[in-house]
N, C-alpha and C positions, 0 to 999 in steps of 0.2 A: 833204542833199548831192546834188549833181547830178554823176554820174560819180565819178571818184576824184581827189581833190586832197589831197596829203600835208599841206599847210598847214592845210586845213580839218579833216582827220582828226585832226591833233594837237590842235586846239582843241575837237573834238567830245566830248561826254559819252560814257561807255561805252554808255549806252542808245542813243544815236544811232549809234554804231559798230556795235552789234549789229543794229539795224534796217537799216543800210546793207548789212551783210554778208548778211542774210537776203533783202533785195531783190535784191542782186546774184546770189545763188544762184537765186532764182526766175527772173531774167532768163536766166541761163545754162541753166537747165532748159528754158526756152521755146526758146532757140536750139538746144538739143540735139534737141528734137522736130522742128524744121524743117531741121536740118543734114543734109548728105550723110552717107552711111554712114561715110565716112572721118573726118569731123569730129565726129560724134556723141560718140565717147568723150572727145574733148578737152573739149567743153562740159560733159559729165557730170562729168569730173574737176574742172573749174573750179568747178562748182556744189558739189561735195563739199568742195572747199577753202574756199569761202566759208562753208559751214555749219560746218566745223570751226573756223574762225577765230571765228565768232559764238559757238560753244559755249565756246571757250577764254576769250574776253573775258568771257562771262557767268560762267564758273567763277571767274575771277580776281576779278571784281566781288563775287561771293558770299563768297569767302574774305576779301576786304578788309572787307566788312561784318561778317562773323563775328568777325574779329580786332579790330574796332573802330577 
């Protein structure tokens, strides 16, 4: 996926969604390193949100596999 597109997100596999979230988190962390002191916490929080989303998708995927 390139950027965020809700239509593509809907069609994506959970694995692709997790990878997209992790990539977005890495990008946000990179922006945080380059950002002004005022914006750094915003990018850091954004990175954390992407990581949490990836973890939640992964957990839901694991539960679905476990429950067959």
